[in-house]
C-alpha positions in Angstrom: 0.6 -13.6 -8.9 -2.0 -11.4 -7.0 -0.9 -8.6 -4.8 -2.0 -5.7 -3.2 -1.0 -2.1 -3.3 -1.2 0.5 -1.2 -1.4 4.6 -2.4 -0.7 7.3 -0.2 -2.4 10.9 0.0 1.2 12.1 1.4 5.0 11.3 0.4 6.0 11.5 4.0 3.1 9.0 4.8 4.2 6.4 2.4 8.0 6.8 3.8 6.6 6.5 7.5 4.5 3.6 7.0 7.3 2.0 4.7 9.6 2.0 8.3 6.9 1.1 10.5 6.3 -2.2 8.1 10.0 -3.1 7.7 9.8 -2.9 11.5 6.9 -5.0 12.0 9.0 -7.8 9.8 6.6 -7.4 6.9 7.8 -7.7 3.5 7.1 -4.3 1.4 8.1 -2.8 -2.2 7.8 0.6 -2.6 7.3 1.7 -6.1 5.7 4.3 -8.7 2.3 4.1 -8.5 0.8 2.2 -11.8 -0.2 4.9 -14.3 -4.0 3.6 -14.3 -4.4 4.5 -10.6 -4.8 8.4 -10.2 -4.5 9.3 -6.6 -1.8 10.0 -4.1 1.4 11.0 -4.5 2.8 8.9 -6.8 4.4 6.0 -4.4 2.8 2.9 -3.8 3.8 0.1 -1.8 3.3 -3.8 -3.0 1.9 -6.0 -0.2 1.8 -10.0 -0.2 -1.6 -11.0 -0.1 -1.0 -12.8 3.5 0.5 -9.9 5.1 -2.5 -7.5 3.6 -4.5 -7.2 6.4 -1.5 -6.8 9.0 -0.2 -4.4 7.2 -3.4 -2.2 6.5 -4.1 -2.5 10.7 -0.6 -1.4 11.6 -1.3 1.7 9.1 -4.5 2.2 10.4 -3.1 2.0 14.1 -0.4 4.4 13.1 -3.3 7.1 12.1 -1.6 7.1 8.3 -4.9 8.5 6.7 -5.7 9.2 2.4 -4.4 5.5 1.7 -5.8 3.8 -1.2 -6.3 -0.1 -1.3 -6.1 -2.3 -4.9 -6.1 -5.9 -5.9 -3.6 -6.6 -8.4 -3.2 -9.5 -10.6 -1.1 -9.5 -14.0 -2.1 -6.5 -15.5 -6.0 -6.3 -14.1 -5.8 -3.6 -11.1 -9.4 -3.4 -8.9 -9.9 -0.8 -5.9 -10.9 -2.2 -3.0 -13.0 -0.8 -0.1 -12.2 -1.9 3.2 
């Protein structure tokens, strides 16, 4: 099953971002950053593929910076650049 992960440079951005996405009605799973990813504050979001672009738009428009984006399928994780 494919999903997207978003990492954050700062914990407060992750917490704020979670609220924004939930308020918009998106499904977001907060989880520890997988150990293979060496970036950010240690928190990440798991986002469904059909909600990914909308989530990125909401987070970006809110002025959240320092995010990393990853595509995860099974145990493979690949960084993506937007």
